[in-house]
C-alpha positions as CSV (number, residue, x, y, z in Angstrom):
1,M,62.2,85.5,115.6
2,K,61.0,88.7,113.9
3,N,62.6,87.4,110.7
4,F,59.9,84.8,110.5
5,V,57.0,87.3,110.3
6,P,57.0,87.8,106.5
7,L,57.2,84.0,106.0
8,F,54.3,83.1,108.1
9,I,52.1,85.9,106.7
10,F,52.8,84.4,103.2
11,I,51.9,80.9,104.5
12,L,48.6,82.3,106.0
13,I,47.6,83.8,102.7
14,L,48.4,80.6,100.8
15,T,46.3,78.5,103.2
16,G,43.1,80.6,102.8
17,C,43.5,83.2,105.5
18,N,42.6,86.1,103.2
19,N,39.3,87.9,103.8
20,P,36.4,85.7,103.0
21,G,34.5,86.8,99.9
22,G,30.7,87.3,99.7
23,R,28.5,86.2,102.5
24,T,28.9,82.4,102.4
25,W,30.4,82.1,105.9
26,M,32.8,79.4,104.7
27,I,35.1,78.9,107.6
28,P,38.4,77.1,106.7
29,V,38.6,74.5,109.4
30,S,38.7,70.7,109.2
31,I,38.8,67.8,111.5
32,D,42.6,67.2,111.3
33,P,44.7,67.3,114.4
34,S,47.8,66.1,112.6
35,D,49.5,69.4,113.1
36,L,49.7,68.7,116.8
37,A,51.8,65.6,116.3
38,Y,55.5,65.5,117.3
39,T,58.0,66.2,114.5
40,P,61.8,66.9,114.8
41,S,61.4,70.2,113.1
42,S,58.8,71.3,115.7
43,M,61.4,70.9,118.4
44,E,63.6,73.5,116.8
45,S,61.5,76.4,118.2
46,F,61.8,75.0,121.8
47,E,65.5,74.6,121.4
48,E,65.9,78.2,120.2
49,R,63.8,79.5,123.2
50,R,66.0,77.6,125.7
51,S,69.1,78.9,124.0
52,Q,67.9,82.5,124.3
53,L,66.9,82.0,128.0
54,I,70.2,80.4,128.9
55,D,72.1,83.3,127.3
56,S,70.4,85.7,129.8
57,L,70.4,83.4,132.8
58,G,73.7,84.3,134.4
59,S,74.8,82.0,137.2
60,G,71.3,81.0,138.3
61,Y,69.0,78.1,137.5
62,V,65.6,77.6,136.1
63,I,63.5,74.9,137.8
64,L,60.0,74.1,136.4
65,R,57.6,71.2,136.6
66,S,55.0,70.2,134.0
67,A,52.2,70.4,136.5
68,D,51.0,68.9,139.7
69,Q,50.0,65.3,139.2
70,S,46.5,66.0,140.5
71,S,46.1,69.2,138.4
72,S,43.2,69.0,135.9
73,N,43.5,72.5,134.5
74,R,39.8,72.9,133.6
75,H,38.7,69.7,131.8
76,E,41.8,67.6,131.6
77,F,45.5,67.5,132.3
78,R,47.4,70.4,130.7
79,P,51.1,71.3,131.2
80,N,52.0,74.6,132.8
81,N,52.6,77.2,130.1
82,Y,56.2,78.1,130.9
83,F,57.2,74.5,131.2
84,Y,55.7,73.6,127.8
85,Y,56.9,76.8,126.1
86,L,60.5,75.8,126.9
87,T,60.4,72.0,126.5
88,G,57.5,71.0,124.2
89,Y,57.1,68.1,126.6
90,E,53.6,67.2,128.0
91,D,53.8,64.4,130.6
92,R,52.7,65.2,134.1
93,G,55.0,65.0,137.1
94,S,58.1,65.9,135.1
95,Y,60.7,68.5,135.9
96,A,63.0,70.7,133.7
97,I,66.3,72.3,135.0
98,L,68.1,74.9,132.9
99,S,71.5,76.4,133.6
100,K,74.8,77.5,132.0
101,D,76.4,74.2,132.9
102,P,78.2,73.3,129.6
103,H,77.7,69.6,130.3
104,A,74.1,69.6,131.5
105,S,72.5,72.9,130.5
106,Y,69.1,71.1,130.0
107,T,68.0,68.4,132.3
108,L,64.6,66.7,131.9
109,S,63.2,64.1,134.3
110,T,61.1,61.1,133.5
111,P,57.7,61.2,135.1
112,P,57.1,59.0,138.2
113,Q,55.7,55.6,137.0
114,N,54.4,52.5,138.7
115,I,52.0,49.7,137.8
116,R,49.0,51.6,139.2
117,M,49.8,54.7,137.2
118,Q,50.3,52.7,134.0
119,I,46.9,51.1,134.5
120,Y,45.1,54.4,135.1
121,D,47.1,56.9,133.0
122,G,48.8,54.7,130.4
123,E,52.5,54.3,129.4
124,V,54.9,57.2,129.2
125,L,58.1,57.7,127.3
126,D,61.2,56.1,128.8
127,A,64.5,58.0,129.2
128,E,65.9,56.9,125.9
129,E,62.8,58.1,124.0
130,I,62.8,61.4,125.9
131,M,66.4,61.9,124.9
132,E,65.7,61.2,121.3
133,K,62.6,63.3,120.9
134,Y,63.1,66.3,123.3
135,G,66.9,66.7,123.2
136,P,67.9,67.2,126.9
137,D,71.6,66.9,127.8
138,Q,70.6,64.3,130.4
139,T,67.5,62.6,131.8
140,V,67.1,61.7,135.4
141,T,64.5,59.7,137.3
142,Y,61.8,61.4,139.4
143,R,63.7,60.5,142.6
144,E,67.0,61.7,141.2
145,V,65.6,65.1,140.1
146,R,64.0,65.7,143.5
147,A,67.4,65.1,145.1
148,L,69.1,67.4,142.5
149,I,66.5,70.2,143.1
150,D,67.0,69.9,146.9
151,S,70.8,70.4,146.5
152,L,70.3,73.4,144.1
153,V,68.0,75.3,146.4
154,K,70.6,75.1,149.2
155,T,73.3,76.7,147.1
156,G,72.1,80.2,147.6
157,A,71.9,80.8,143.8
158,S,69.1,82.7,142.1
159,I,66.5,80.2,141.0
160,Y,63.8,81.1,138.5
161,I,60.5,79.4,139.0
162,D,56.9,79.6,137.8
163,R,55.2,81.6,140.6
164,S,51.8,80.5,139.3
165,D,52.6,77.0,140.4
166,R,52.1,77.9,144.0
167,T,52.3,74.4,145.5
168,F,55.7,73.8,143.9
169,M,56.9,77.3,145.0
170,R,56.1,76.4,148.6
171,D,57.8,73.1,148.2
172,L,61.0,74.8,147.1
173,Q,60.9,77.3,149.9
174,E,60.6,74.5,152.4
175,M,63.6,72.8,150.8
176,A,65.6,76.0,151.1
177,G,64.7,76.4,154.8
178,E,63.9,79.6,156.7
179,N,67.5,80.6,156.9
180,G,68.4,79.8,153.3
181,S,69.9,82.5,151.1
182,T,68.4,81.3,147.9
183,Q,66.6,84.0,145.8
184,F,63.5,82.8,144.1
185,K,62.6,84.8,141.0
186,H,59.7,84.5,138.5
187,I,60.6,82.9,135.2
188,G,58.6,85.5,133.5
189,E,61.5,88.0,133.9
190,L,63.4,85.9,131.3
191,V,60.6,84.5,129.1
192,D,57.6,86.9,129.0
193,E,59.1,89.2,126.3
194,L,59.9,86.1,124.2
195,R,56.3,85.1,124.4
196,V,55.0,88.5,123.2
197,I,56.3,87.9,119.6
198,K,54.6,84.9,118.1
199,E,56.4,82.4,115.9
200,P,54.9,80.8,112.8
201,M,53.9,77.6,114.6
202,E,52.2,79.7,117.3
203,V,50.3,81.8,114.8
204,E,49.1,78.6,113.0
205,Y,47.7,77.2,116.2
206,M,46.0,80.5,117.1
207,Q,44.5,80.8,113.6
208,K,43.0,77.4,113.9
209,A,41.7,78.2,117.4
210,C,40.1,81.3,116.0
211,N,38.6,79.4,113.1
212,I,37.1,76.7,115.4
213,T,35.7,79.4,117.6
214,A,34.2,81.2,114.6
215,M,32.5,78.0,113.6
216,A,31.2,77.6,117.1
217,L,29.7,81.1,117.2
218,T,28.2,80.7,113.7
219,N,26.6,77.4,114.9
220,V,25.0,79.3,117.8
221,M,23.6,81.9,115.4
222,R,22.0,79.0,113.5
223,E,20.6,77.3,116.6
224,C,19.6,80.2,118.9
225,K,16.0,80.8,119.6
226,P,13.9,82.3,122.5
227,A,12.9,79.8,125.2
228,M,16.3,78.0,125.0
229,Y,18.8,78.1,127.9
230,E,22.2,79.8,127.9
231,F,23.8,76.4,128.6
232,E,22.3,75.0,125.4
233,M,24.3,77.6,123.5
234,E,27.3,76.8,125.6
235,A,26.9,73.2,124.6
236,V,26.8,74.1,121.0
237,I,30.0,76.2,121.4
238,E,32.0,73.7,123.4
239,G,30.7,70.7,121.4
240,T,32.0,72.4,118.2
241,F,35.3,72.9,119.9
242,L,35.6,69.2,120.6
243,E,34.3,68.3,117.1
244,Y,37.3,70.1,115.5
245,G,40.0,68.9,117.8
246,S,40.0,71.6,120.6
247,A,40.3,69.6,123.8
248,M,38.9,72.4,125.9
249,P,38.1,76.1,126.1
250,G,41.0,78.4,126.7
251,F,38.9,79.9,129.5
252,N,35.5,79.6,131.1
253,S,32.9,80.3,128.5
254,I,30.8,83.5,129.0
255,V,27.3,83.0,127.6
256,G,25.0,85.8,129.0
257,S,21.6,86.8,127.8
258,G,19.4,89.8,128.7
259,P,20.6,91.3,132.0
260,N,23.5,88.8,132.0
261,S,24.9,90.4,128.9
262,T,25.8,93.4,131.1
263,T,27.9,91.3,133.5
264,L,31.5,91.2,132.3
265,H,32.5,87.8,133.6
266,Y,29.2,86.1,133.8
267,E,29.7,82.3,133.9
268,P,26.7,80.4,135.3
269,N,25.2,80.2,131.8
270,K,21.8,78.9,133.1
271,R,19.2,81.5,132.3
272,L,16.2,80.9,130.1
273,M,16.6,83.3,127.1
274,E,13.6,85.4,126.2
275,D,12.3,87.1,123.1
276,G,14.0,90.5,122.8
277,D,17.1,89.6,124.7
278,L,20.7,90.0,123.4
279,L,23.1,87.1,123.9
280,L,26.7,88.0,124.5
281,M,29.2,85.2,124.0
282,D,32.9,85.7,125.0
283,V,34.5,82.4,124.2
284,G,37.7,80.8,122.9
285,A,38.8,77.3,121.7
286,E,42.2,76.2,122.8
287,Y,44.4,74.5,120.2
288,G,47.9,73.3,120.8
289,Y,47.8,75.2,124.1
290,Y,47.0,78.5,122.4
291,T,43.7,80.1,122.8
292,A,41.3,82.3,120.8
293,D,39.3,85.0,122.5
294,I,36.3,86.2,120.4
295,T,33.2,88.0,121.6
296,R,30.0,88.2,119.6
297,T,26.6,89.7,120.6
298,I,23.5,88.5,118.8
299,P,19.7,89.0,119.2
300,V,18.1,85.9,120.6
301,N,15.1,86.2,118.3
302,G,17.3,86.9,115.2
303,K,16.5,90.6,114.8
304,F,18.1,93.6,116.6
305,T,15.7,96.1,118.0
306,A,16.2,99.8,117.1
307,E,17.9,100.5,120.4
308,Q,20.0,97.4,120.3
309,G,21.1,98.2,116.8
310,K,22.2,101.7,117.7
311,I,24.4,100.5,120.5
312,Y,25.7,97.6,118.4
313,E,26.7,99.8,115.5
314,L,28.4,102.3,117.8
315,V,30.6,99.5,119.3
316,L,31.2,98.0,115.9
317,E,32.3,101.2,114.2
318,A,34.6,102.0,117.1
319,Q,36.1,98.6,116.9
320,K,36.7,98.8,113.2
321,A,38.4,102.2,113.6
322,A,40.6,100.8,116.4
323,I,41.7,97.8,114.3
324,E,43.0,100.2,111.7
325,Q,45.2,101.7,114.5
326,M,46.8,98.3,115.1
327,I,49.9,98.6,113.0
328,P,53.6,98.5,113.8
329,G,54.9,101.8,115.0
330,H,51.7,102.9,116.7
331,M,51.4,102.8,120.5
332,F,49.6,100.0,122.3
333,T,47.1,102.6,123.7
334,D,46.3,104.2,120.3
335,A,43.4,101.8,119.6
336,N,41.9,102.4,123.0
337,D,42.1,106.1,122.5
338,T,40.2,105.8,119.2
339,I,37.5,103.7,120.9
340,K,37.0,106.1,123.7
341,E,36.7,109.1,121.3
342,M,34.2,107.4,119.1
343,I,32.0,105.9,121.8
344,N,32.1,109.1,123.8
345,Q,30.8,111.0,120.7
346,G,28.2,108.4,120.0
347,L,26.8,108.4,123.5
348,V,26.7,112.2,123.5
349,E,24.6,112.1,120.3
350,L,22.2,109.6,122.0
351,G,21.8,111.9,125.0
352,L,23.5,109.5,127.4
353,I,26.5,111.7,128.2
354,T,25.9,115.3,129.3
355,D,29.6,116.4,129.5
356,P,31.7,115.2,126.5
357,G,34.9,116.1,128.5
358,S,34.0,113.9,131.5
359,P,36.0,110.7,131.7
360,W,33.8,109.3,134.5
361,Q,30.7,109.6,132.4
362,L,32.2,107.6,129.6
363,S,33.4,105.0,132.2
364,F,29.8,104.7,133.4
365,Y,29.1,102.8,130.2
366,T,32.4,101.2,129.1
367,I,33.8,99.8,132.4
368,H,36.8,97.8,131.1
369,G,39.9,98.1,129.0
370,T,39.8,97.3,125.3
371,S,43.0,95.3,124.6
372,H,45.3,92.6,125.9
373,F,47.9,90.2,124.6
374,L,46.7,86.8,123.6
375,G,48.6,83.5,123.4
376,M,49.0,80.6,125.7
377,D,47.0,82.6,128.3
378,V,43.9,84.4,127.4
379,H,45.4,87.5,129.1
380,D,48.9,86.7,127.9
381,V,52.1,87.9,129.4
382,G,54.0,91.0,128.3
383,R,54.4,94.6,129.2
384,Y,51.6,97.0,128.0
385,R,52.7,100.4,129.4
386,D,54.4,102.8,126.9
387,R,54.7,100.1,124.4
388,E,55.1,100.4,120.6
389,L,53.4,97.8,118.5
390,E,55.6,95.2,116.7
391,P,55.1,92.6,114.0
392,G,54.3,89.2,115.6
393,M,52.2,90.5,118.5
394,V,48.6,89.2,118.8
395,I,46.3,91.6,120.6
396,T,42.6,91.6,121.2
397,I,40.3,94.6,120.4
398,E,37.1,94.4,122.5
399,P,35.1,97.6,123.0
400,G,31.9,97.2,124.9
401,I,28.9,99.3,126.2
402,Y,26.7,98.1,129.0
403,F,23.4,99.3,130.4
404,R,23.2,97.6,133.7
405,E,19.8,97.5,135.5
406,K,21.1,98.9,138.8
407,A,23.8,101.2,137.3
408,L,21.9,104.4,137.9
409,E,21.4,103.7,141.6
410,Q,25.1,102.7,142.0
411,A,26.5,105.7,140.2
412,Q,27.1,107.8,143.3
413,E,29.2,105.0,144.9
414,M,31.0,104.3,141.7
415,F,32.2,107.8,141.0
416,K,32.3,109.5,144.4
417,N,36.0,110.0,144.0
418,D,35.7,111.5,140.5
419,A,32.9,114.0,140.9
420,D,30.8,116.0,143.4
421,S,27.6,114.2,144.5
422,A,25.5,117.0,143.1
423,V,27.1,116.7,139.7
424,I,26.5,113.0,139.7
425,A,22.9,113.5,140.7
426,E,22.3,116.0,137.9
427,F,23.8,113.5,135.4
428,I,21.5,110.7,136.6
429,E,18.4,112.9,136.5
430,E,19.2,114.1,132.9
431,I,20.0,110.7,131.3
432,T,17.4,108.6,133.1
433,P,14.6,108.9,130.5
434,V,17.0,107.9,127.7
435,Y,18.9,105.3,129.8
436,E,15.6,103.4,130.5
437,Q,15.3,102.7,126.8
438,Y,18.5,100.7,126.8
439,V,18.4,98.9,130.1
440,N,19.8,95.3,130.0
441,I,21.6,95.9,126.7
442,G,25.1,94.8,126.8
443,V,27.2,94.7,123.6
444,R,30.8,93.6,123.3
445,I,32.6,92.8,120.1
446,E,36.1,91.2,120.3
447,D,38.6,90.2,117.6
448,D,42.1,88.8,117.7
449,I,44.6,90.9,115.7
450,L,48.0,89.7,114.5
451,L,50.4,92.5,113.8
452,T,52.3,92.1,110.5
453,T,55.1,94.0,108.8
454,G,52.6,95.7,106.6
455,G,49.7,96.2,109.0
456,N,47.6,93.4,110.6
457,I,45.5,90.3,110.0
458,N,42.3,89.7,111.9
459,L,42.6,86.1,112.9
460,S,39.0,86.0,114.0
461,R,37.6,87.5,110.8
462,Y,35.5,84.4,110.0
463,A,33.2,85.0,112.9
464,P,30.3,87.1,111.5
465,K,29.8,90.5,113.2
466,E,27.9,92.7,110.7
467,I,24.2,93.1,111.7
468,E,23.2,92.1,108.1
469,D,25.2,88.9,108.3
470,I,24.1,87.9,111.8
471,E,20.4,88.5,111.0
472,Q,20.6,86.5,107.7
473,I,22.3,83.5,109.4
474,M,19.7,83.6,112.2
475,K,16.7,83.6,109.8
């Protein structure tokens, strides 16, 4: 799959994915979901994935289901990631079985269907249509596949399943019985490393997800005013998602103002925004089952205060420097190290860190890691530790600095294992006068970076993040 990387970079450039010029904020996104339609060529990727998996399978089996029939997965039905990644098939209640059987290495079941289900959920593909479109070696009915699964789990073979589908996992364990010798393993052992390197189709979906999300964030910048509610901004964001063909967010939208901007996973989104607040939005449209993950922080009244601007610029400059580290051959942690170094130095200069060599003092403000893989999951699968960057990876860069209202009184409890209580008390006493100037300022800036053979492409570059740009849009 790595051989595709130069090709899809060329395609991205041809389709307008170069850096936008000027300050027009023209975002290349249109209302056209035709790229989600089935085509025979789109099935080639799924066939290649199954082939690679089967080559490494040994004598075991893979048994996956699309999703529980009652599963809504946020706003609507959505197939489980591993099932879809290997099949491209979307109907609920279906099962896939993979093995080295030369006559039936790929079995796909038709979903259960009766008159009531047809009335409520509509018609589904029949066995002949499934064979033609999705290319299994055989199709079986829902009843037949359940009997087949029951027989396989009693063989004592290794069976790879999606452990995130906990209901199905319990179902299989009951079939095997308490005294059964079957070993259940996680399908991620065979698939996760395949998912780390994105194929051209995956990158196209992620670029569109990022463009839709950039449009949503820009729309908020145009609409945001004091005395509006956070959920009104959430409505602008998710309404824009739907407008451009994103069926739902890739994760719960975080839209936090004022003190809520300092809460990492704030989700109620119901506070009345006030003049002088910052608004932190960590959001992502999902397109073709791939998600964006972009964070922008803006002033509710359209103008950063001096204190807000200092923290914002510190985060932004650290993020830019980290993005430059995101090139093949560098280590996964290099960008994080750059962020730590720059933020630490900036906070020392502001009088908010008293010991430049103290990791816990830096952690007092930064709290979270700065990168993760992105793809079908917002925190996508793949190994991070001791990892060299490769073309085709998509990785987030999200530094943040947070001045929580109660952080000073919580410092002793937070760092009791890292420093003596007297040292922590001295730190608190010394920084308090400065800290109070920044209370309730939370700034996070996050972009989605595609590694290429020659460097990287910022997939989320159309979402404005320079102070000058944000303030001009919000006039």
